[in-house]
PDB file with SEQRES, HELIX, SHEET and CRYST1 records, atoms N, CA, C and O in Angstrom:
SEQRES   1 A   84  MET ARG GLY ASN GLY ILE GLY THR LEU GLU VAL PHE ALA          
SEQRES   2 A   84  GLY ASP LYS THR SER LEU PRO VAL LEU THR SER ILE TRP          
SEQRES   3 A   84  LYS LYS LYS GLY GLN GLN THR ALA ASN ILE PHE VAL TRP          
SEQRES   4 A   84  ASP THR ALA THR ILE ASP ILE PRO HIS TYR SER ASN LEU          
SEQRES   5 A   84  VAL VAL THR ILE VAL GLY ASP VAL GLY PHE SER SER ARG          
SEQRES   6 A   84  GLY ASP ILE ALA ILE ASP ASP ILE LEU LEU LYS SER GLY          
SEQRES   7 A   84  ALA CYS ASN ALA GLY LYS                                      
HELIX    1 AA1 LYS A   16  SER A   18  5                                   3    
SHEET    1 AA1 3 THR A  23  LYS A  29  0                                        
SHEET    2 AA1 3 THR A   8  ASP A  15 -1                                        
SHEET    3 AA1 3 LEU A  52  GLY A  58 -1                                        
CRYST1    1.000    1.000    1.000  90.00  90.00  90.00 P 1           1          
ATOM      1  N   MET A   1      32.769 -10.288 -68.564  1.00  0.00           N  
ATOM      2  CA  MET A   1      33.003 -11.659 -68.845  1.00  0.00           C  
ATOM      3  C   MET A   1      33.238 -12.349 -67.494  1.00  0.00           C  
ATOM      4  O   MET A   1      34.381 -12.573 -67.094  1.00  0.00           O  
ATOM      5  N   ARG A   2      32.125 -12.689 -66.788  1.00  0.00           N  
ATOM      6  CA  ARG A   2      32.201 -13.232 -65.520  1.00  0.00           C  
ATOM      7  C   ARG A   2      31.333 -14.582 -65.429  1.00  0.00           C  
ATOM      8  O   ARG A   2      30.269 -14.688 -66.040  1.00  0.00           O  
ATOM      9  N   GLY A   3      31.793 -15.478 -64.725  1.00  0.00           N  
ATOM     10  CA  GLY A   3      31.019 -16.680 -64.340  1.00  0.00           C  
ATOM     11  C   GLY A   3      31.669 -17.949 -64.928  1.00  0.00           C  
ATOM     12  O   GLY A   3      32.596 -17.887 -65.735  1.00  0.00           O  
ATOM     13  N   ASN A   4      31.148 -19.077 -64.493  1.00  0.00           N  
ATOM     14  CA  ASN A   4      31.735 -20.383 -64.984  1.00  0.00           C  
ATOM     15  C   ASN A   4      31.444 -20.626 -66.428  1.00  0.00           C  
ATOM     16  O   ASN A   4      30.367 -20.267 -66.902  1.00  0.00           O  
ATOM     17  N   GLY A   5      32.276 -21.169 -67.085  1.00  0.00           N  
ATOM     18  CA  GLY A   5      32.135 -21.549 -68.550  1.00  0.00           C  
ATOM     19  C   GLY A   5      32.119 -20.484 -69.497  1.00  0.00           C  
ATOM     20  O   GLY A   5      31.582 -20.661 -70.591  1.00  0.00           O  
ATOM     21  N   ILE A   6      32.703 -19.286 -69.166  1.00  0.00           N  
ATOM     22  CA  ILE A   6      32.773 -18.240 -70.186  1.00  0.00           C  
ATOM     23  C   ILE A   6      33.656 -18.646 -71.322  1.00  0.00           C  
ATOM     24  O   ILE A   6      34.753 -19.177 -71.147  1.00  0.00           O  
ATOM     25  N   GLY A   7      33.100 -18.357 -72.589  1.00  0.00           N  
ATOM     26  CA  GLY A   7      33.942 -18.601 -73.782  1.00  0.00           C  
ATOM     27  C   GLY A   7      34.815 -17.507 -74.066  1.00  0.00           C  
ATOM     28  O   GLY A   7      35.657 -17.128 -73.252  1.00  0.00           O  
ATOM     29  N   THR A   8      34.630 -16.923 -75.321  1.00  0.00           N  
ATOM     30  CA  THR A   8      35.430 -15.904 -75.842  1.00  0.00           C  
ATOM     31  C   THR A   8      34.610 -14.724 -76.307  1.00  0.00           C  
ATOM     32  O   THR A   8      33.471 -14.889 -76.744  1.00  0.00           O  
ATOM     33  N   LEU A   9      35.223 -13.435 -76.211  1.00  0.00           N  
ATOM     34  CA  LEU A   9      34.741 -12.357 -76.807  1.00  0.00           C  
ATOM     35  C   LEU A   9      35.825 -11.863 -77.893  1.00  0.00           C  
ATOM     36  O   LEU A   9      36.991 -11.654 -77.559  1.00  0.00           O  
ATOM     37  N   GLU A  10      35.410 -11.705 -79.086  1.00  0.00           N  
ATOM     38  CA  GLU A  10      36.356 -11.505 -80.215  1.00  0.00           C  
ATOM     39  C   GLU A  10      35.849 -10.336 -81.127  1.00  0.00           C  
ATOM     40  O   GLU A  10      34.668 -10.219 -81.455  1.00  0.00           O  
ATOM     41  N   VAL A  11      36.825  -9.502 -81.498  1.00  0.00           N  
ATOM     42  CA  VAL A  11      36.459  -8.410 -82.392  1.00  0.00           C  
ATOM     43  C   VAL A  11      37.156  -8.660 -83.856  1.00  0.00           C  
ATOM     44  O   VAL A  11      38.357  -8.892 -83.990  1.00  0.00           O  
ATOM     45  N   PHE A  12      36.314  -8.584 -84.817  1.00  0.00           N  
ATOM     46  CA  PHE A  12      36.874  -8.759 -86.238  1.00  0.00           C  
ATOM     47  C   PHE A  12      36.678  -7.479 -87.043  1.00  0.00           C  
ATOM     48  O   PHE A  12      35.690  -6.773 -86.842  1.00  0.00           O  
ATOM     49  N   ALA A  13      37.550  -7.186 -87.899  1.00  0.00           N  
ATOM     50  CA  ALA A  13      37.412  -5.975 -88.785  1.00  0.00           C  
ATOM     51  C   ALA A  13      37.782  -6.383 -90.238  1.00  0.00           C  
ATOM     52  O   ALA A  13      38.506  -7.347 -90.489  1.00  0.00           O  
ATOM     53  N   GLY A  14      37.255  -5.614 -91.126  1.00  0.00           N  
ATOM     54  CA  GLY A  14      37.544  -5.863 -92.501  1.00  0.00           C  
ATOM     55  C   GLY A  14      36.972  -4.811 -93.411  1.00  0.00           C  
ATOM     56  O   GLY A  14      36.468  -3.775 -92.977  1.00  0.00           O  
ATOM     57  N   ASP A  15      37.066  -5.108 -94.678  1.00  0.00           N  
ATOM     58  CA  ASP A  15      36.420  -4.221 -95.674  1.00  0.00           C  
ATOM     59  C   ASP A  15      35.073  -4.855 -96.132  1.00  0.00           C  
ATOM     60  O   ASP A  15      34.975  -6.058 -96.372  1.00  0.00           O  
ATOM     61  N   LYS A  16      34.065  -3.997 -96.237  1.00  0.00           N  
ATOM     62  CA  LYS A  16      32.726  -4.527 -96.550  1.00  0.00           C  
ATOM     63  C   LYS A  16      32.740  -5.232 -97.921  1.00  0.00           C  
ATOM     64  O   LYS A  16      31.963  -6.172 -98.089  1.00  0.00           O  
ATOM     65  N   THR A  17      33.549  -4.857 -98.891  1.00  0.00           N  
ATOM     66  CA  THR A  17      33.734  -5.497-100.137  1.00  0.00           C  
ATOM     67  C   THR A  17      34.289  -6.823-100.181  1.00  0.00           C  
ATOM     68  O   THR A  17      34.207  -7.489-101.213  1.00  0.00           O  
ATOM     69  N   SER A  18      34.907  -7.305 -99.031  1.00  0.00           N  
ATOM     70  CA  SER A  18      35.557  -8.553 -98.957  1.00  0.00           C  
ATOM     71  C   SER A  18      34.788  -9.552 -98.031  1.00  0.00           C  
ATOM     72  O   SER A  18      35.267 -10.647 -97.736  1.00  0.00           O  
ATOM     73  N   LEU A  19      33.595  -9.126 -97.596  1.00  0.00           N  
ATOM     74  CA  LEU A  19      32.778  -9.985 -96.775  1.00  0.00           C  
ATOM     75  C   LEU A  19      32.563 -11.274 -97.438  1.00  0.00           C  
ATOM     76  O   LEU A  19      32.421 -11.252 -98.661  1.00  0.00           O  
ATOM     77  N   PRO A  20      32.514 -12.476 -96.772  1.00  0.00           N  
ATOM     78  CA  PRO A  20      32.469 -12.599 -95.348  1.00  0.00           C  
ATOM     79  C   PRO A  20      33.929 -12.755 -94.667  1.00  0.00           C  
ATOM     80  O   PRO A  20      34.028 -13.114 -93.493  1.00  0.00           O  
ATOM     81  N   VAL A  21      34.953 -12.493 -95.397  1.00  0.00           N  
ATOM     82  CA  VAL A  21      36.241 -12.568 -94.894  1.00  0.00           C  
ATOM     83  C   VAL A  21      36.655 -11.354 -93.904  1.00  0.00           C  
ATOM     84  O   VAL A  21      36.829 -10.223 -94.356  1.00  0.00           O  
ATOM     85  N   LEU A  22      36.794 -11.639 -92.597  1.00  0.00           N  
ATOM     86  CA  LEU A  22      37.217 -10.587 -91.563  1.00  0.00           C  
ATOM     87  C   LEU A  22      38.417 -11.110 -90.886  1.00  0.00           C  
ATOM     88  O   LEU A  22      38.637 -12.319 -90.814  1.00  0.00           O  
ATOM     89  N   THR A  23      39.219 -10.185 -90.374  1.00  0.00           N  
ATOM     90  CA  THR A  23      40.382 -10.427 -89.591  1.00  0.00           C  
ATOM     91  C   THR A  23      40.212 -10.268 -88.147  1.00  0.00           C  
ATOM     92  O   THR A  23      39.692  -9.223 -87.755  1.00  0.00           O  
ATOM     93  N   SER A  24      40.574 -11.152 -87.300  1.00  0.00           N  
ATOM     94  CA  SER A  24      40.449 -11.113 -85.864  1.00  0.00           C  
ATOM     95  C   SER A  24      41.455 -10.079 -85.432  1.00  0.00           C  
ATOM     96  O   SER A  24      42.628 -10.206 -85.783  1.00  0.00           O  
ATOM     97  N   ILE A  25      41.064  -9.057 -84.688  1.00  0.00           N  
ATOM     98  CA  ILE A  25      42.001  -7.915 -84.215  1.00  0.00           C  
ATOM     99  C   ILE A  25      42.123  -7.866 -82.749  1.00  0.00           C  
ATOM    100  O   ILE A  25      42.991  -7.154 -82.246  1.00  0.00           O  
ATOM    101  N   TRP A  26      41.269  -8.612 -81.976  1.00  0.00           N  
ATOM    102  CA  TRP A  26      41.284  -8.661 -80.515  1.00  0.00           C  
ATOM    103  C   TRP A  26      40.453  -9.831 -80.035  1.00  0.00           C  
ATOM    104  O   TRP A  26      39.412 -10.172 -80.597  1.00  0.00           O  
ATOM    105  N   LYS A  27      40.981 -10.456 -78.923  1.00  0.00           N  
ATOM    106  CA  LYS A  27      40.254 -11.555 -78.314  1.00  0.00           C  
ATOM    107  C   LYS A  27      40.502 -11.697 -76.841  1.00  0.00           C  
ATOM    108  O   LYS A  27      41.625 -11.456 -76.398  1.00  0.00           O  
ATOM    109  N   LYS A  28      39.574 -12.054 -76.097  1.00  0.00           N  
ATOM    110  CA  LYS A  28      39.632 -12.342 -74.676  1.00  0.00           C  
ATOM    111  C   LYS A  28      39.050 -13.711 -74.435  1.00  0.00           C  
ATOM    112  O   LYS A  28      38.068 -14.032 -75.104  1.00  0.00           O  
ATOM    113  N   LYS A  29      39.509 -14.486 -73.623  1.00  0.00           N  
ATOM    114  CA  LYS A  29      38.938 -15.840 -73.296  1.00  0.00           C  
ATOM    115  C   LYS A  29      38.829 -16.037 -71.737  1.00  0.00           C  
ATOM    116  O   LYS A  29      39.697 -15.662 -70.949  1.00  0.00           O  
ATOM    117  N   GLY A  30      37.682 -16.659 -71.396  1.00  0.00           N  
ATOM    118  CA  GLY A  30      37.491 -17.074 -70.074  1.00  0.00           C  
ATOM    119  C   GLY A  30      37.078 -15.921 -69.170  1.00  0.00           C  
ATOM    120  O   GLY A  30      37.011 -14.774 -69.612  1.00  0.00           O  
ATOM    121  N   GLN A  31      36.789 -16.237 -67.846  1.00  0.00           N  
ATOM    122  CA  GLN A  31      36.483 -15.179 -66.856  1.00  0.00           C  
ATOM    123  C   GLN A  31      37.499 -14.217 -66.691  1.00  0.00           C  
ATOM    124  O   GLN A  31      38.680 -14.560 -66.644  1.00  0.00           O  
ATOM    125  N   GLN A  32      37.115 -12.953 -66.591  1.00  0.00           N  
ATOM    126  CA  GLN A  32      38.115 -11.914 -66.409  1.00  0.00           C  
ATOM    127  C   GLN A  32      37.987 -11.522 -64.891  1.00  0.00           C  
ATOM    128  O   GLN A  32      37.790 -12.392 -64.042  1.00  0.00           O  
ATOM    129  N   THR A  33      38.101 -10.229 -64.581  1.00  0.00           N  
ATOM    130  CA  THR A  33      38.164  -9.816 -63.243  1.00  0.00           C  
ATOM    131  C   THR A  33      37.021 -10.416 -62.343  1.00  0.00           C  
ATOM    132  O   THR A  33      35.845 -10.350 -62.701  1.00  0.00           O  
ATOM    133  N   ALA A  34      37.389 -10.971 -61.227  1.00  0.00           N  
ATOM    134  CA  ALA A  34      36.370 -11.557 -60.386  1.00  0.00           C  
ATOM    135  C   ALA A  34      35.587 -10.569 -59.586  1.00  0.00           C  
ATOM    136  O   ALA A  34      34.467 -10.818 -59.141  1.00  0.00           O  
ATOM    137  N   ASN A  35      36.200  -9.468 -59.425  1.00  0.00           N  
ATOM    138  CA  ASN A  35      35.537  -8.303 -58.612  1.00  0.00           C  
ATOM    139  C   ASN A  35      34.446  -7.687 -59.496  1.00  0.00           C  
ATOM    140  O   ASN A  35      34.747  -7.159 -60.567  1.00  0.00           O  
ATOM    141  N   ILE A  36      33.212  -7.749 -59.067  1.00  0.00           N  
ATOM    142  CA  ILE A  36      32.099  -7.255 -59.935  1.00  0.00           C  
ATOM    143  C   ILE A  36      32.049  -5.742 -59.947  1.00  0.00           C  
ATOM    144  O   ILE A  36      31.344  -5.149 -60.763  1.00  0.00           O  
ATOM    145  N   PHE A  37      32.794  -5.109 -59.046  1.00  0.00           N  
ATOM    146  CA  PHE A  37      32.723  -3.679 -59.100  1.00  0.00           C  
ATOM    147  C   PHE A  37      33.821  -2.969 -59.905  1.00  0.00           C  
ATOM    148  O   PHE A  37      33.874  -1.740 -59.970  1.00  0.00           O  
ATOM    149  N   VAL A  38      34.666  -3.757 -60.494  1.00  0.00           N  
ATOM    150  CA  VAL A  38      35.790  -3.363 -61.359  1.00  0.00           C  
ATOM    151  C   VAL A  38      35.355  -3.555 -62.879  1.00  0.00           C  
ATOM    152  O   VAL A  38      35.045  -4.654 -63.338  1.00  0.00           O  
ATOM    153  N   TRP A  39      35.364  -2.415 -63.583  1.00  0.00           N  
ATOM    154  CA  TRP A  39      35.134  -2.601 -65.027  1.00  0.00           C  
ATOM    155  C   TRP A  39      36.332  -3.030 -65.830  1.00  0.00           C  
ATOM    156  O   TRP A  39      37.401  -2.451 -65.634  1.00  0.00           O  
ATOM    157  N   ASP A  40      36.246  -3.968 -66.692  1.00  0.00           N  
ATOM    158  CA  ASP A  40      37.315  -4.317 -67.506  1.00  0.00           C  
ATOM    159  C   ASP A  40      37.234  -3.374 -68.864  1.00  0.00           C  
ATOM    160  O   ASP A  40      36.187  -3.159 -69.475  1.00  0.00           O  
ATOM    161  N   THR A  41      38.445  -2.887 -69.195  1.00  0.00           N  
ATOM    162  CA  THR A  41      38.346  -2.034 -70.430  1.00  0.00           C  
ATOM    163  C   THR A  41      39.371  -2.490 -71.462  1.00  0.00           C  
ATOM    164  O   THR A  41      40.308  -3.208 -71.113  1.00  0.00           O  
ATOM    165  N   ALA A  42      39.223  -2.108 -72.670  1.00  0.00           N  
ATOM    166  CA  ALA A  42      40.148  -2.448 -73.711  1.00  0.00           C  
ATOM    167  C   ALA A  42      40.236  -1.310 -74.684  1.00  0.00           C  
ATOM    168  O   ALA A  42      39.239  -0.631 -74.930  1.00  0.00           O  
ATOM    169  N   THR A  43      41.392  -1.083 -75.243  1.00  0.00           N  
ATOM    170  CA  THR A  43      41.603  -0.201 -76.378  1.00  0.00           C  
ATOM    171  C   THR A  43      42.061  -1.016 -77.464  1.00  0.00           C  
ATOM    172  O   THR A  43      43.027  -1.764 -77.308  1.00  0.00           O  
ATOM    173  N   ILE A  44      41.412  -0.926 -78.610  1.00  0.00           N  
ATOM    174  CA  ILE A  44      41.740  -1.731 -79.785  1.00  0.00           C  
ATOM    175  C   ILE A  44      42.128  -0.795 -80.970  1.00  0.00           C  
ATOM    176  O   ILE A  44      41.413   0.156 -81.286  1.00  0.00           O  
ATOM    177  N   ASP A  45      43.229  -1.087 -81.579  1.00  0.00           N  
ATOM    178  CA  ASP A  45      43.700  -0.362 -82.752  1.00  0.00           C  
ATOM    179  C   ASP A  45      43.070  -1.020 -83.939  1.00  0.00           C  
ATOM    180  O   ASP A  45      43.414  -2.164 -84.236  1.00  0.00           O  
ATOM    181  N   ILE A  46      42.131  -0.348 -84.668  1.00  0.00           N  
ATOM    182  CA  ILE A  46      41.491  -0.996 -85.769  1.00  0.00           C  
ATOM    183  C   ILE A  46      42.264  -0.549 -87.000  1.00  0.00           C  
ATOM    184  O   ILE A  46      42.476   0.643 -87.224  1.00  0.00           O  
ATOM    185  N   PRO A  47      42.691  -1.553 -87.813  1.00  0.00           N  
ATOM    186  CA  PRO A  47      43.358  -1.155 -89.104  1.00  0.00           C  
ATOM    187  C   PRO A  47      42.510  -0.386 -89.940  1.00  0.00           C  
ATOM    188  O   PRO A  47      41.287  -0.455 -89.827  1.00  0.00           O  
ATOM    189  N   HIS A  48      43.103   0.381 -90.819  1.00  0.00           N  
ATOM    190  CA  HIS A  48      42.370   1.234 -91.787  1.00  0.00           C  
ATOM    191  C   HIS A  48      41.888   0.339 -92.960  1.00  0.00           C  
ATOM    192  O   HIS A  48      42.589  -0.478 -93.558  1.00  0.00           O  
ATOM    193  N   TYR A  49      40.538   0.630 -93.203  1.00  0.00           N  
ATOM    194  CA  TYR A  49      39.936  -0.034 -94.344  1.00  0.00           C  
ATOM    195  C   TYR A  49      39.039   1.102 -95.024  1.00  0.00           C  
ATOM    196  O   TYR A  49      38.516   1.976 -94.332  1.00  0.00           O  
ATOM    197  N   SER A  50      38.891   1.051 -96.369  1.00  0.00           N  
ATOM    198  CA  SER A  50      38.141   1.959 -97.056  1.00  0.00           C  
ATOM    199  C   SER A  50      36.690   1.943 -96.654  1.00  0.00           C  
ATOM    200  O   SER A  50      36.085   2.990 -96.425  1.00  0.00           O  
ATOM    201  N   ASN A  51      36.120   0.728 -96.567  1.00  0.00           N  
ATOM    202  CA  ASN A  51      34.675   0.504 -96.227  1.00  0.00           C  
ATOM    203  C   ASN A  51      34.679  -0.419 -94.991  1.00  0.00           C  
ATOM    204  O   ASN A  51      34.338  -1.600 -95.056  1.00  0.00           O  
ATOM    205  N   LEU A  52      35.083   0.185 -93.873  1.00  0.00           N  
ATOM    206  CA  LEU A  52      35.217  -0.508 -92.618  1.00  0.00           C  
ATOM    207  C   LEU A  52      33.919  -1.243 -92.207  1.00  0.00           C  
ATOM    208  O   LEU A  52      32.824  -0.694 -92.324  1.00  0.00           O  
ATOM    209  N   VAL A  53      34.062  -2.470 -91.735  1.00  0.00           N  
ATOM    210  CA  VAL A  53      32.965  -3.184 -91.016  1.00  0.00           C  
ATOM    211  C   VAL A  53      33.592  -3.823 -89.729  1.00  0.00           C  
ATOM    212  O   VAL A  53      34.640  -4.457 -89.856  1.00  0.00           O  
ATOM    213  N   VAL A  54      33.039  -3.698 -88.564  1.00  0.00           N  
ATOM    214  CA  VAL A  54      33.501  -4.289 -87.346  1.00  0.00           C  
ATOM    215  C   VAL A  54      32.440  -5.167 -86.807  1.00  0.00           C  
ATOM    216  O   VAL A  54      31.292  -4.756 -86.636  1.00  0.00           O  
ATOM    217  N   THR A  55      32.834  -6.425 -86.528  1.00  0.00           N  
ATOM    218  CA  THR A  55      31.918  -7.419 -85.939  1.00  0.00           C  
ATOM    219  C   THR A  55      32.364  -7.849 -84.603  1.00  0.00           C  
ATOM    220  O   THR A  55      33.542  -8.174 -84.456  1.00  0.00           O  
ATOM    221  N   ILE A  56      31.556  -7.882 -83.636  1.00  0.00           N  
ATOM    222  CA  ILE A  56      31.886  -8.389 -82.312  1.00  0.00           C  
ATOM    223  C   ILE A  56      31.075  -9.703 -81.999  1.00  0.00           C  
ATOM    224  O   ILE A  56      29.845  -9.753 -82.007  1.00  0.00           O  
ATOM    225  N   VAL A  57      31.908 -10.759 -81.724  1.00  0.00           N  
ATOM    226  CA  VAL A  57      31.288 -12.044 -81.494  1.00  0.00           C  
ATOM    227  C   VAL A  57      31.536 -12.556 -79.992  1.00  0.00           C  
ATOM    228  O   VAL A  57      32.675 -12.597 -79.527  1.00  0.00           O  
ATOM    229  N   GLY A  58      30.504 -12.909 -79.328  1.00  0.00           N  
ATOM    230  CA  GLY A  58      30.628 -13.451 -78.018  1.00  0.00           C  
ATOM    231  C   GLY A  58      30.207 -14.938 -78.076  1.00  0.00           C  
ATOM    232  O   GLY A  58      29.147 -15.286 -78.596  1.00  0.00           O  
ATOM    233  N   ASP A  59      31.077 -15.788 -77.524  1.00  0.00           N  
ATOM    234  CA  ASP A  59      30.880 -17.213 -77.554  1.00  0.00           C  
ATOM    235  C   ASP A  59      30.483 -17.613 -76.000  1.00  0.00           C  
ATOM    236  O   ASP A  59      31.135 -17.245 -75.023  1.00  0.00           O  
ATOM    237  N   VAL A  60      29.407 -18.357 -75.954  1.00  0.00           N  
ATOM    238  CA  VAL A  60      28.920 -18.774 -74.596  1.00  0.00           C  
ATOM    239  C   VAL A  60      29.948 -19.606 -73.893  1.00  0.00           C  
ATOM    240  O   VAL A  60      30.182 -19.422 -72.699  1.00  0.00           O  
ATOM    241  N   GLY A  61      30.544 -20.481 -74.573  1.00  0.00           N  
ATOM    242  CA  GLY A  61      31.525 -21.428 -73.817  1.00  0.00           C  
ATOM    243  C   GLY A  61      30.851 -22.740 -73.493  1.00  0.00           C  
ATOM    244  O   GLY A  61      29.958 -23.182 -74.215  1.00  0.00           O  
ATOM    245  N   PHE A  62      31.259 -23.340 -72.450  1.00  0.00           N  
ATOM    246  CA  PHE A  62      30.744 -24.700 -72.180  1.00  0.00           C  
ATOM    247  C   PHE A  62      29.580 -24.645 -71.150  1.00  0.00           C  
ATOM    248  O   PHE A  62      29.038 -25.693 -70.799  1.00  0.00           O  
ATOM    249  N   SER A  63      29.202 -23.483 -70.680  1.00  0.00           N  
ATOM    250  CA  SER A  63      28.154 -23.478 -69.691  1.00  0.00           C  
ATOM    251  C   SER A  63      27.325 -22.195 -69.835  1.00  0.00           C  
ATOM    252  O   SER A  63      27.841 -21.195 -70.333  1.00  0.00           O  
ATOM    253  N   SER A  64      26.040 -22.198 -69.407  1.00  0.00           N  
ATOM    254  CA  SER A  64      25.210 -20.944 -69.419  1.00  0.00           C  
ATOM    255  C   SER A  64      25.326 -20.223 -68.157  1.00  0.00           C  
ATOM    256  O   SER A  64      24.500 -19.340 -67.924  1.00  0.00           O  
ATOM    257  N   ARG A  65      26.276 -20.496 -67.284  1.00  0.00           N  
ATOM    258  CA  ARG A  65      26.380 -19.742 -66.007  1.00  0.00           C  
ATOM    259  C   ARG A  65      27.446 -18.665 -65.980  1.00  0.00           C  
ATOM    260  O   ARG A  65      28.316 -18.575 -65.114  1.00  0.00           O  
ATOM    261  N   GLY A  66      27.294 -17.895 -66.970  1.00  0.00           N  
ATOM    262  CA  GLY A  66      28.123 -16.721 -67.047  1.00  0.00           C  
ATOM    263  C   GLY A  66      27.612 -15.592 -67.983  1.00  0.00           C  
ATOM    264  O   GLY A  66      26.684 -15.853 -68.748  1.00  0.00           O  
ATOM    265  N   ASP A  67      28.115 -14.469 -67.969  1.00  0.00           N  
ATOM    266  CA  ASP A  67      27.690 -13.318 -68.784  1.00  0.00           C  
ATOM    267  C   ASP A  67      28.772 -12.626 -69.510  1.00  0.00           C  
ATOM    268  O   ASP A  67      29.875 -12.479 -68.984  1.00  0.00           O  
ATOM    269  N   ILE A  68      28.512 -12.205 -70.668  1.00  0.00           N  
ATOM    270  CA  ILE A  68      29.458 -11.323 -71.408  1.00  0.00           C  
ATOM    271  C   ILE A  68      28.654 -10.088 -71.721  1.00  0.00           C  
ATOM    272  O   ILE A  68      27.520 -10.208 -72.185  1.00  0.00           O  
ATOM    273  N   ALA A  69      29.190  -8.897 -71.486  1.00  0.00           N  
ATOM    274  CA  ALA A  69      28.435  -7.740 -71.771  1.00  0.00           C  
ATOM    275  C   ALA A  69      29.419  -6.677 -72.353  1.00  0.00           C  
ATOM    276  O   ALA A  69      30.601  -6.642 -72.012  1.00  0.00           O  
ATOM    277  N   ILE A  70      28.905  -5.875 -73.187  1.00  0.00           N  
ATOM    278  CA  ILE A  70      29.638  -4.722 -73.732  1.00  0.00           C  
ATOM    279  C   ILE A  70      28.793  -3.466 -73.355  1.00  0.00           C  
ATOM    280  O   ILE A  70      27.683  -3.298 -73.860  1.00  0.00           O  
ATOM    281  N   ASP A  71      29.310  -2.615 -72.491  1.00  0.00           N  
ATOM    282  CA  ASP A  71      28.641  -1.484 -72.016  1.00  0.00           C  
ATOM    283  C   ASP A  71      28.731  -0.220 -72.605  1.00  0.00           C  
ATOM    284  O   ASP A  71      27.827   0.608 -72.491  1.00  0.00           O  
ATOM    285  N   ASP A  72      29.869   0.006 -73.291  1.00  0.00           N  
ATOM    286  CA  ASP A  72      30.218   1.290 -73.975  1.00  0.00           C  
ATOM    287  C   ASP A  72      31.193   1.156 -75.009  1.00  0.00           C  
ATOM    288  O   ASP A  72      32.244   0.557 -74.783  1.00  0.00           O  
ATOM    289  N   ILE A  73      30.923   1.692 -76.199  1.00  0.00           N  
ATOM    290  CA  ILE A  73      31.921   1.719 -77.272  1.00  0.00           C  
ATOM    291  C   ILE A  73      32.146   3.104 -77.766  1.00  0.00           C  
ATOM    292  O   ILE A  73      31.194   3.851 -77.993  1.00  0.00           O  
ATOM    293  N   LEU A  74      33.351   3.454 -77.933  1.00  0.00           N  
ATOM    294  CA  LEU A  74      33.678   4.858 -78.512  1.00  0.00           C  
ATOM    295  C   LEU A  74      34.688   4.638 -79.644  1.00  0.00           C  
ATOM    296  O   LEU A  74      35.770   4.088 -79.435  1.00  0.00           O  
ATOM    297  N   LEU A  75      34.293   5.097 -80.886  1.00  0.00           N  
ATOM    298  CA  LEU A  75      35.132   5.073 -82.018  1.00  0.00           C  
ATOM    299  C   LEU A  75      35.737   6.350 -82.273  1.00  0.00           C  
ATOM    300  O   LEU A  75      35.030   7.353 -82.368  1.00  0.00           O  
ATOM    301  N   LYS A  76      37.046   6.401 -82.397  1.00  0.00           N  
ATOM    302  CA  LYS A  76      37.684   7.711 -82.702  1.00  0.00           C  
ATOM    303  C   LYS A  76      38.538   7.561 -84.040  1.00  0.00           C  
ATOM    304  O   LYS A  76      39.155   6.516 -84.248  1.00  0.00           O  
ATOM    305  N   SER A  77      38.562   8.509 -84.848  1.00  0.00           N  
ATOM    306  CA  SER A  77      39.360   8.468 -86.068  1.00  0.00           C  
ATOM    307  C   SER A  77      40.698   8.971 -85.759  1.00  0.00           C  
ATOM    308  O   SER A  77      40.825   9.757 -84.820  1.00  0.00           O  
ATOM    309  N   GLY A  78      41.729   8.594 -86.462  1.00  0.00           N  
ATOM    310  CA  GLY A  78      43.023   8.989 -86.338  1.00  0.00           C  
ATOM    311  C   GLY A  78      44.009   8.038 -85.645  1.00  0.00           C  
ATOM    312  O   GLY A  78      43.660   6.907 -85.305  1.00  0.00           O  
ATOM    313  N   ALA A  79      45.136   8.474 -85.461  1.00  0.00           N  
ATOM    314  CA  ALA A  79      46.096   7.550 -84.798  1.00  0.00           C  
ATOM    315  C   ALA A  79      45.867   7.295 -83.341  1.00  0.00           C  
ATOM    316  O   ALA A  79      45.348   8.170 -82.649  1.00  0.00           O  
ATOM    317  N   CYS A  80      46.209   6.197 -82.864  1.00  0.00           N  
ATOM    318  CA  CYS A  80      46.054   5.836 -81.400  1.00  0.00           C  
ATOM    319  C   CYS A  80      47.084   6.601 -80.639  1.00  0.00           C  
ATOM    320  O   CYS A  80      48.233   6.656 -81.077  1.00  0.00           O  
ATOM    321  N   ASN A  81      46.751   7.191 -79.537  1.00  0.00           N  
ATOM    322  CA  ASN A  81      47.750   7.872 -78.668  1.00  0.00           C  
ATOM    323  C   ASN A  81      47.952   7.130 -77.334  1.00  0.00           C  
ATOM    324  O   ASN A  81      48.224   7.749 -76.306  1.00  0.00           O  
ATOM    325  N   ALA A  82      47.824   5.888 -77.366  1.00  0.00           N  
ATOM    326  CA  ALA A  82      47.954   5.046 -76.136  1.00  0.00           C  
ATOM    327  C   ALA A  82      49.271   5.189 -75.516  1.00  0.00           C  
ATOM    328  O   ALA A  82      50.290   5.146 -76.206  1.00  0.00           O  
ATOM    329  N   GLY A  83      49.305   5.369 -74.149  1.00  0.00           N  
ATOM    330  CA  GLY A  83      50.550   5.584 -73.527  1.00  0.00           C  
ATOM    331  C   GLY A  83      50.993   6.934 -73.343  1.00  0.00           C  
ATOM    332  O   GLY A  83      52.004   7.155 -72.677  1.00  0.00           O  
ATOM    333  N   LYS A  84      50.294   7.913 -73.903  1.00  0.00           N  
ATOM    334  CA  LYS A  84      50.675   9.239 -73.821  1.00  0.00           C  
ATOM    335  C   LYS A  84      49.891  10.029 -72.815  1.00  0.00           C  
ATOM    336  O   LYS A  84      50.133  11.224 -72.645  1.00  0.00           O  
TER     337      LYS A  84                                                      
END                                                                             
């Protein structure tokens, strides 16, 4: 998420049987790290759903002079062990 006019990157989750209603579980807004050699990372705890669906939405913002990219996604089942 770098450049002028960056909008938002948001992750939604929910149950397939309740579409189109999804819950926002993570959101970033605006330009992030200015250093192009530093990767921004995030760990998101996704609530448990029987028929999970995850949707990622990138909003351009007010200018086309920026980029939003997702380079790698890893999904793991089980409880989050963040901070250990």
